[in-house]
Legacy VTK file of the C-alpha trace (Angstrom):
# vtk DataFile Version 3.0
C-alpha trace
ASCII
DATASET POLYDATA
POINTS 248 float
171.416 86.766 82.102
171.394 89.809 84.408
168.111 91.741 84.528
168.571 95.468 83.791
166.273 98.464 84.017
165.867 98.363 80.235
164.476 94.831 80.225
160.751 94.531 79.650
158.510 92.263 81.710
156.965 89.222 80.032
153.657 87.897 81.381
153.330 84.167 80.734
149.783 82.804 80.893
149.447 79.139 81.941
145.960 77.627 82.433
145.905 74.514 84.590
143.283 71.830 85.068
144.259 68.482 86.629
147.783 68.824 85.270
149.766 67.004 87.960
151.394 64.642 85.436
153.125 67.334 83.391
152.932 70.767 85.031
156.260 70.482 86.849
158.021 69.942 83.527
156.187 72.931 82.032
156.979 75.239 84.969
160.626 74.164 84.986
160.930 74.981 81.288
159.836 78.551 82.110
162.112 78.899 85.125
165.009 77.665 82.969
164.625 80.529 80.481
167.782 82.517 79.763
165.568 85.638 79.835
164.694 85.990 83.509
162.419 89.047 83.714
158.972 87.479 83.637
155.907 86.656 85.683
154.360 83.217 85.324
150.617 83.502 85.927
149.110 80.069 86.559
145.332 79.889 86.591
144.064 76.829 88.442
140.717 76.093 86.793
139.311 74.247 89.840
141.608 71.222 89.629
140.749 68.158 91.690
144.183 66.520 91.615
147.540 67.470 93.156
148.259 70.378 90.769
147.925 73.175 93.343
150.270 71.478 95.794
152.891 71.071 93.080
152.595 74.719 92.049
152.707 75.916 95.662
155.917 73.969 96.285
157.870 76.513 94.207
159.510 79.296 96.195
159.740 81.808 93.361
158.141 85.253 93.561
157.715 85.316 89.776
155.024 82.626 89.995
151.502 83.968 90.536
148.758 81.441 91.294
145.081 82.244 90.694
142.467 79.775 91.936
139.038 79.576 90.277
136.040 78.427 92.308
134.611 76.484 89.386
135.844 74.962 86.161
135.139 77.456 83.361
137.360 76.227 80.554
140.692 77.187 79.038
139.598 80.466 77.413
138.140 81.809 80.664
141.252 80.717 82.564
143.588 82.449 80.115
141.448 85.593 80.207
141.763 85.784 83.986
145.524 85.666 83.596
145.551 88.234 80.817
143.406 90.611 82.884
145.983 90.831 85.687
149.077 90.613 83.491
151.529 93.444 84.154
153.980 92.669 81.372
154.914 94.673 78.324
154.677 91.381 76.459
152.190 88.509 76.818
153.034 84.890 76.001
151.253 81.576 76.487
152.208 78.090 77.618
149.807 75.310 78.511
150.511 73.153 81.549
151.655 70.135 79.549
153.868 71.845 76.954
157.545 72.840 77.086
159.718 75.782 76.077
163.341 75.589 74.985
165.648 77.562 77.345
166.373 80.379 74.855
162.792 80.809 73.622
162.022 84.121 75.310
165.479 85.608 74.794
165.360 85.078 71.029
161.870 86.534 70.810
162.638 89.565 72.975
165.537 90.458 70.670
163.078 90.746 67.777
160.377 92.506 69.790
163.006 95.117 70.642
163.488 95.620 66.899
159.921 96.912 66.511
158.096 93.687 65.751
154.773 93.446 67.600
154.147 89.709 67.230
156.698 86.903 67.273
156.293 83.146 67.074
158.511 80.208 66.158
158.456 76.730 64.752
157.745 74.006 67.289
157.951 70.248 67.706
155.161 67.835 68.526
155.711 64.789 70.713
153.824 62.060 72.551
154.625 59.223 74.959
156.611 57.519 72.190
158.786 60.553 71.487
159.094 63.196 68.759
156.435 63.214 66.037
157.476 66.078 63.758
158.307 69.779 63.574
155.675 72.337 62.596
157.072 74.942 60.228
155.532 78.341 59.461
156.504 81.089 56.980
159.086 83.584 58.241
156.634 86.439 57.673
153.000 85.655 58.517
150.295 88.017 57.320
146.619 88.150 58.230
145.600 86.532 54.952
148.043 83.676 55.608
146.353 83.045 58.943
142.997 82.673 57.229
144.457 79.685 55.354
145.859 77.970 58.436
146.873 78.655 62.024
150.540 79.415 61.471
151.031 80.700 65.035
151.250 77.917 67.593
149.787 79.361 70.789
152.688 77.973 72.837
155.153 79.942 70.684
153.301 83.241 70.265
154.175 86.453 72.094
152.813 89.950 71.472
153.531 93.544 72.561
150.572 94.203 74.871
151.735 97.655 75.917
151.828 98.744 72.279
148.787 97.046 70.698
146.682 96.361 73.785
145.488 93.159 75.433
143.587 90.563 73.434
141.207 88.130 75.101
139.873 84.768 73.997
136.277 83.787 73.260
134.883 80.662 74.849
134.636 78.766 71.564
136.568 76.006 69.802
139.956 77.142 68.425
139.837 80.142 70.770
143.575 80.757 70.442
143.415 80.798 66.636
140.687 83.447 66.697
142.745 85.556 69.112
145.846 85.458 66.884
143.677 86.317 63.880
142.418 89.379 65.746
145.959 90.371 66.667
147.233 90.052 63.097
144.267 91.997 61.788
145.639 94.886 63.850
149.388 94.379 63.336
149.136 93.059 59.746
152.090 90.695 60.176
154.133 88.556 62.543
157.691 87.245 62.446
158.281 83.514 62.829
161.693 82.356 64.051
162.717 79.453 61.815
163.770 77.299 64.738
161.842 74.949 67.005
161.670 76.782 70.347
158.843 74.816 71.981
157.437 71.307 72.291
153.706 70.585 72.029
152.520 67.467 73.823
149.995 65.428 71.832
147.609 63.484 74.043
144.809 61.170 72.987
142.434 63.183 75.166
143.339 66.502 73.508
140.247 68.294 72.213
142.166 69.464 69.156
142.953 65.837 68.256
139.312 65.410 67.171
139.597 66.350 63.498
135.852 66.576 62.842
135.401 68.998 65.741
138.363 71.046 64.518
136.732 71.450 61.109
133.442 72.461 62.741
135.252 75.012 64.917
137.054 76.406 61.868
133.781 76.771 59.964
132.216 78.557 62.926
135.076 81.067 62.993
134.844 81.797 59.261
131.063 82.128 59.160
130.002 83.382 62.584
133.036 85.204 63.975
134.657 86.662 60.846
131.344 86.907 58.934
132.885 85.624 55.697
130.475 84.784 52.898
129.776 81.187 51.882
132.293 81.025 49.019
135.062 82.626 51.075
134.384 80.262 53.962
134.447 77.193 51.722
137.701 78.347 50.110
139.481 78.957 53.410
138.114 75.743 54.903
139.549 73.814 51.957
142.890 75.563 52.538
142.716 74.727 56.249
142.090 71.028 55.544
144.879 70.975 52.942
147.407 72.450 55.398
146.201 70.099 58.155
146.847 67.105 55.884
150.314 68.439 55.001
151.199 68.621 58.705
150.478 64.907 59.040
152.833 63.910 56.224
LINES 1 249
248 0 1 2 3 4 5 6 7 8 9 10 11 12 13 14 15 16 17 18 19 20 21 22 23 24 25 26 27 28 29 30 31 32 33 34 35 36 37 38 39 40 41 42 43 44 45 46 47 48 49 50 51 52 53 54 55 56 57 58 59 60 61 62 63 64 65 66 67 68 69 70 71 72 73 74 75 76 77 78 79 80 81 82 83 84 85 86 87 88 89 90 91 92 93 94 95 96 97 98 99 100 101 102 103 104 105 106 107 108 109 110 111 112 113 114 115 116 117 118 119 120 121 122 123 124 125 126 127 128 129 130 131 132 133 134 135 136 137 138 139 140 141 142 143 144 145 146 147 148 149 150 151 152 153 154 155 156 157 158 159 160 161 162 163 164 165 166 167 168 169 170 171 172 173 174 175 176 177 178 179 180 181 182 183 184 185 186 187 188 189 190 191 192 193 194 195 196 197 198 199 200 201 202 203 204 205 206 207 208 209 210 211 212 213 214 215 216 217 218 219 220 221 222 223 224 225 226 227 228 229 230 231 232 233 234 235 236 237 238 239 240 241 242 243 244 245 246 247
């Protein structure tokens, strides 16, 4: 793909903390995109392994490395990247996940057709291989997002120049709350019915702790969204139901 003056810049936010095992694969999946007009902002959250050396080995002006003096967590790291992002569009990829080569190109086509938020289906995998594919409705509305997080953070992209930048709170399920805030403004998102990313499931993943996930969800309903008790219980039931469906 040849970059033209009409192409819009995509800012890709990648937090990194002790990611030497997988970050090369993640970076390569970005550099292999058919859509080439992007900046990859990697925020090193005070790693103590070989991550920085691996990142610095790339001779590509599209890669921007930010080093934090202390470990502040994934939300803070992403926010640092968002704050300096120059792109018309903002997307996210963690340092152990993978994009398919045509991910950005397919999403940009739809963003150019006046959609403000685009996501896609995605696959989950672990050391033993593929687990399953996560499917979301083609049209996702704010109310749908209250039932379940239908936007995988690794697949989401939004029109920052049009709707503004959205930052993440330093709480559990910080990405879910951010996408809720975005959809509250845009009212809907379009989900490409194709798996365009791969989410790596690790035993050490915070989100793999189901009890914590439920507690985080409850906190968002009650303390962040200020829903009443009955509303919160209803949406929490829906969240648990959808979480169980994903495991089938």
